[in-house]
Every structure is written in C-alpha cells, then in structure tokens.
C-alpha positions as CSV (number, residue, x, y, z in Angstrom):
1,M,-16.2,-37.1,-27.0
2,A,-13.6,-35.7,-29.3
3,T,-9.9,-35.9,-28.3
4,E,-8.0,-32.6,-28.2
5,T,-5.0,-32.3,-30.4
6,P,-1.7,-30.9,-29.0
7,T,-2.3,-27.6,-30.8
8,E,-5.8,-27.3,-29.2
9,L,-4.3,-28.1,-25.8
10,H,-1.7,-25.4,-26.2
11,A,-3.0,-22.9,-28.8
12,D,-0.9,-20.4,-26.9
13,W,2.2,-22.4,-26.1
14,R,3.8,-19.4,-24.4
15,D,1.1,-19.2,-21.7
16,F,2.0,-20.7,-18.3
17,S,-0.7,-18.9,-16.3
18,H,-2.6,-22.1,-15.5
19,E,-1.5,-24.7,-12.9
20,A,0.8,-27.3,-14.2
21,L,-0.7,-30.3,-12.3
22,P,-3.8,-31.4,-10.3
23,Q,-3.6,-30.7,-6.6
24,I,-2.4,-34.1,-5.5
25,L,0.4,-34.3,-8.1
26,E,1.4,-30.7,-7.2
27,A,1.7,-31.8,-3.6
28,A,3.8,-34.8,-4.6
29,L,6.0,-32.7,-6.9
30,G,6.7,-30.3,-4.0
31,C,7.7,-33.2,-1.7
32,F,9.8,-34.9,-4.3
33,V,11.7,-31.8,-5.2
34,E,12.3,-30.9,-1.5
35,Q,13.2,-34.3,-0.2
36,G,13.8,-36.5,-3.1
37,Y,11.6,-39.4,-4.3
38,H,13.1,-42.0,-1.9
39,G,13.1,-39.5,1.0
40,T,9.4,-38.8,0.7
41,T,6.7,-40.8,2.3
42,I,3.1,-41.3,1.2
43,R,2.0,-39.8,4.6
44,Q,3.9,-36.6,3.8
45,I,2.4,-36.3,0.4
46,A,-1.1,-36.9,1.7
47,A,-0.6,-34.2,4.4
48,S,0.6,-31.8,1.8
49,A,-2.4,-32.5,-0.4
50,G,-4.8,-32.2,2.6
51,L,-5.8,-35.8,2.4
52,S,-5.7,-38.9,4.5
53,V,-3.4,-41.7,3.4
54,P,-6.5,-43.9,2.4
55,G,-7.8,-40.8,0.5
56,L,-4.6,-40.5,-1.4
57,Y,-4.6,-44.2,-2.3
58,H,-8.1,-43.8,-3.7
59,H,-6.6,-41.6,-6.4
60,Y,-3.1,-43.1,-6.8
61,P,-2.2,-46.7,-5.7
62,S,1.4,-46.0,-4.8
63,K,4.2,-43.5,-4.6
64,Q,5.6,-44.8,-7.9
65,A,2.2,-44.1,-9.6
66,L,2.5,-40.5,-8.4
67,L,6.0,-40.1,-9.9
68,V,4.9,-41.8,-13.2
69,A,1.9,-39.4,-13.5
70,I,4.1,-36.4,-12.9
71,V,6.8,-37.2,-15.4
72,Q,4.2,-38.3,-18.0
73,E,2.5,-34.9,-17.6
74,A,5.8,-33.1,-17.9
75,M,6.6,-34.8,-21.2
76,R,3.0,-34.5,-22.5
77,D,3.0,-30.7,-21.8
78,L,6.4,-30.1,-23.4
79,W,5.5,-32.1,-26.5
80,A,2.2,-30.3,-27.0
81,R,3.8,-26.9,-26.6
82,S,6.6,-27.9,-29.0
83,V,4.2,-29.2,-31.7
84,A,2.2,-25.9,-31.4
85,A,5.4,-23.8,-31.6
86,L,6.5,-25.7,-34.8
87,E,3.1,-25.3,-36.3
88,E,3.4,-21.5,-35.7
89,A,6.8,-21.5,-37.3
90,G,5.7,-23.1,-40.6
91,D,8.3,-24.5,-43.0
92,D,11.1,-21.9,-42.5
93,L,13.9,-23.8,-40.8
94,A,15.5,-20.8,-39.0
95,Q,12.1,-19.9,-37.6
96,R,11.4,-23.5,-36.5
97,L,14.8,-23.5,-34.7
98,D,14.1,-20.2,-33.1
99,L,10.6,-21.1,-31.8
100,L,11.6,-24.6,-30.6
101,V,14.5,-23.1,-28.6
102,E,12.1,-20.5,-27.2
103,C,9.6,-23.2,-26.3
104,L,12.3,-25.2,-24.5
105,V,13.6,-22.3,-22.6
106,L,10.1,-21.0,-21.6
107,F,9.0,-24.4,-20.4
108,H,12.1,-25.1,-18.4
109,A,12.0,-21.7,-16.8
110,N,8.3,-21.6,-16.0
111,R,7.9,-25.3,-15.2
112,R,11.3,-25.6,-13.6
113,E,10.4,-27.9,-10.7
114,L,8.3,-30.2,-13.0
115,A,11.1,-30.3,-15.6
116,F,13.8,-30.8,-13.0
117,L,12.0,-33.8,-11.5
118,A,11.3,-35.4,-14.8
119,S,15.1,-35.3,-15.5
120,S,16.5,-36.0,-12.1
121,E,14.3,-38.8,-11.0
122,I,14.5,-41.0,-14.1
123,R,16.6,-43.3,-11.9
124,S,13.6,-43.8,-9.6
125,L,11.2,-45.0,-12.3
126,E,10.6,-48.7,-12.5
127,S,11.6,-50.5,-15.6
128,A,8.5,-50.1,-17.9
129,A,7.9,-46.5,-16.8
130,R,11.6,-45.7,-17.3
131,D,11.5,-47.1,-20.8
132,A,8.4,-45.1,-21.7
133,H,9.9,-41.9,-20.3
134,I,13.1,-42.3,-22.2
135,A,11.1,-43.0,-25.4
136,A,9.2,-39.7,-24.8
137,R,12.4,-37.9,-24.2
138,D,14.0,-39.3,-27.4
139,R,10.9,-38.3,-29.4
140,Q,11.3,-34.8,-28.1
141,Q,15.0,-34.7,-29.0
142,R,14.2,-35.8,-32.5
143,L,12.4,-32.6,-33.1
144,M,15.6,-30.6,-32.7
145,D,17.6,-33.3,-34.6
146,G,15.3,-33.1,-37.6
147,I,15.5,-29.3,-37.8
148,I,19.2,-29.0,-37.6
149,Q,19.9,-32.0,-39.9
150,K,17.6,-30.6,-42.6
151,G,19.1,-27.2,-42.1
152,V,22.6,-28.7,-42.9
153,E,21.3,-30.6,-45.8
154,T,19.7,-27.5,-47.4
155,S,22.7,-25.3,-46.5
156,A,20.6,-23.2,-44.2
157,F,23.0,-24.1,-41.4
158,S,26.7,-24.7,-41.7
159,T,27.7,-26.7,-38.7
160,P,29.7,-29.9,-39.6
161,Y,28.4,-31.6,-36.4
162,P,24.6,-31.5,-36.6
163,R,23.9,-34.4,-34.2
164,E,26.3,-33.1,-31.5
165,I,25.0,-29.5,-31.8
166,S,21.5,-30.7,-31.5
167,R,22.3,-32.6,-28.3
168,A,24.2,-29.6,-27.0
169,V,21.4,-27.1,-27.7
170,V,18.8,-29.3,-26.0
171,T,21.0,-29.9,-23.0
172,M,21.6,-26.1,-22.7
173,C,17.9,-25.4,-22.8
174,T,16.8,-28.1,-20.5
175,G,19.5,-27.1,-18.0
176,V,17.6,-23.9,-17.4
177,S,15.4,-25.8,-14.9
178,Q,18.4,-26.5,-12.7
179,W,19.4,-22.9,-12.0
180,Y,16.7,-20.4,-13.2
181,R,15.1,-18.2,-10.5
182,P,12.2,-15.8,-11.2
183,D,13.9,-13.0,-9.3
184,G,17.0,-13.3,-11.4
185,E,18.5,-10.9,-13.9
186,L,16.5,-12.1,-16.9
187,T,12.9,-12.9,-17.6
188,P,12.2,-16.2,-19.3
189,H,11.4,-14.3,-22.5
190,E,14.7,-12.3,-22.4
191,M,16.6,-15.5,-21.7
192,A,14.9,-17.2,-24.7
193,I,16.1,-14.4,-27.0
194,R,19.7,-14.9,-25.8
195,Y,19.5,-18.7,-26.2
196,Q,18.1,-18.2,-29.7
197,T,21.2,-16.1,-30.6
198,M,23.6,-18.6,-29.1
199,T,21.9,-21.5,-31.0
200,R,22.1,-19.6,-34.3
201,M,25.8,-19.1,-33.7
202,A,26.2,-22.8,-32.9
203,V,24.4,-24.1,-36.0
204,G,26.1,-21.5,-38.3
205,G,22.8,-19.9,-39.1
206,G,23.7,-16.3,-38.8
207,E,21.7,-13.5,-37.2
208,R,18.0,-12.9,-37.8
C-alpha cells in the first residue's frame, strides 16, 4: 500500500472542515484542555468517549499514550500543511513567507485546542516522547528560519536579526491558539492577512 505524502494528505492546506482527531483522542483532548493532563483520569476520558475503561485500554495502554498520540498528530498535521503551503508558494521568498505565516495562523485558530495542548503539556510528556516532540517543533521552526535567513542573504529582507525575527514571528503565530475565539472580531483568514502584513514589516520585506 502506497504511503501518502504530506502534500497528498493536505492538498488543500486551508481546509479544516474534517475532524482533527479520532473519537477517543478527541475525547481525551477535551478532558486535557478542560482539566489539565494531571487532573484528568482514564475513567473520565473513557466516559467522554462512550467507552468502558477496559475498552479504552484496548486502544491506548495509558493516559500518557493518549497524550503522545495527540501531540504527534498536532505536529504531523501542521507539518503536512506547512509543506503543502510552501509547495504552493514555489521559490518566491516573499510568497513563501506569506503562505507559511498564513498556514501557522489558520492552524492555530482552527485547531486551537489541539495546538494549545501540544504547547502547554510538553512538561507532561515522558522523556523520550518529550525529546521527539521538541525535535518535531524544532524542525517546524527551521522552515521559518530558512526562509528569513535566505531572504536576508539575497537582500529580499532587510532585518539585521533574522534568527530573532524568525522566533518572534513563529511565537506570534502560535500564540493565536491561546486567545482566538471563533465569535471574535476577525475570521482566521482576516487575521492571517494582518499577520502577514506585520511579518513583512518585521523582516523588512515591504508591502505586497
């Protein structure tokens, strides 16, 4: 059986109409967001998923396994969307920056609970899982690092601080998951446009 590439998985990386997680993980996510990882019991997750505790253990052997599966899916989904966005952008650095920012904002607005948990519960991951998650997060960060650094080297961007700006832009975009509400002033798309403008100003890329 052929393995799907990230682009095939997210040919339309702006589409968030499908469910983010399988039912059991969705139930665990809701419990973790509401009560915190350590404040949630397996019994509560099982009840939320409509399962018995043994039924839940048939799918996931522990609460830690549930958390690991959730954060892995968060990073896999974001990575696949990011790769697809950059493929759409092509080689133009300003367009690559614009679409990666759009991708980050859309993901953290539309998958805010998933993104929030993947960030806030790193402390609850056990050693090997924490190391793997940090490696996935660093790989994601390098996408932005590479675009801005190359932009500076080719004079497409004028910031004297490419590394720091890259971190600041990613932090700004990922922070959306902490405060965004669907009934707020802006839609995710409208917010992405504003964030693109702010990012261009930060890198010294001018208006598009």
